[in-house]
Structure formats: structure tokens, C-alpha cells
C-alpha positions in Angstrom: 106.7 78.2 -24.4 104.5 76.0 -26.4 100.6 75.0 -25.3 99.7 71.8 -25.3 95.9 70.1 -24.9 97.3 69.7 -21.2 98.1 73.2 -20.7 101.9 75.3 -21.8 105.1 73.3 -22.1 108.6 74.2 -22.2 109.9 73.1 -25.6 113.2 72.8 -23.8 115.8 73.6 -20.8 119.0 74.2 -20.4 121.2 73.5 -17.5 124.8 73.4 -16.9 127.1 70.8 -15.2 130.4 69.4 -14.9 130.2 65.4 -14.8 128.0 64.9 -17.9 127.5 61.0 -17.7 126.3 61.1 -13.8 123.9 63.8 -14.7 122.4 62.0 -17.5 121.9 59.2 -15.8 120.7 61.0 -12.5 117.4 62.3 -14.9 116.7 59.0 -16.6 116.7 57.1 -13.3 115.3 59.2 -11.1 112.7 60.8 -13.4 112.5 58.7 -16.4 113.4 60.7 -19.0 114.8 59.4 -22.1 118.0 59.4 -23.5 117.7 60.9 -27.1 121.3 61.3 -27.3 124.8 63.1 -27.3 125.6 66.7 -29.1 127.6 69.8 -28.6 126.5 73.2 -27.6 129.4 75.6 -29.2 132.4 73.7 -27.8 131.1 72.3 -25.1 129.8 68.6 -24.9 126.4 67.9 -24.1 123.1 65.4 -24.3 119.6 65.5 -25.2 117.0 63.9 -23.0 113.0 64.2 -23.3 110.6 64.4 -21.0 107.3 62.3 -21.4 105.4 65.4 -22.5 107.7 66.2 -25.2 109.8 68.6 -23.4 113.7 68.4 -23.4 116.0 69.1 -21.5 119.7 69.8 -22.7 122.4 69.0 -20.5 125.9 71.2 -21.1 129.2 70.4 -20.1 130.9 73.0 -18.3 134.5 73.1 -17.0 134.1 74.3 -13.0 136.2 77.2 -13.6 133.8 78.4 -16.1 132.3 82.2 -16.1 128.7 79.9 -16.9 
């Protein structure tokens, strides 16, 4: 966790999801996050979104049968 003038902030948070594009749309539309771009996490597709305080939200698409 990093420290800012307003207090501590997370550098990033990971969320696993089944439908990557739907989750990107949800976070951008509902909470106003900025879409940074697609990325991969190992063999999984993912995305990087940015909160206004500089914290990142990493979305990782997993198979519904995945133990993760």
C-alpha cells in the first residue's frame, strides 16, 4: 500500500472474471475508471483500469471451471 497526501492508497487490486469486456464496461460506466488497455496475466487475458487516485484495477479473465 502506498501513501498519498490524502492517506494510504492501494497500488493495484486484481479481480478475476468470466466476461472481460462486460467487466471493463461495468467499471468504466459505473465507477468512472479510465481504461488503460488490455494486458495478459500469464496465459489469461486481462485489462488495466485506473482509478482517479492513481490506483489500478487489474481484471483477469478466467474459465468458469478454473479453481481460481
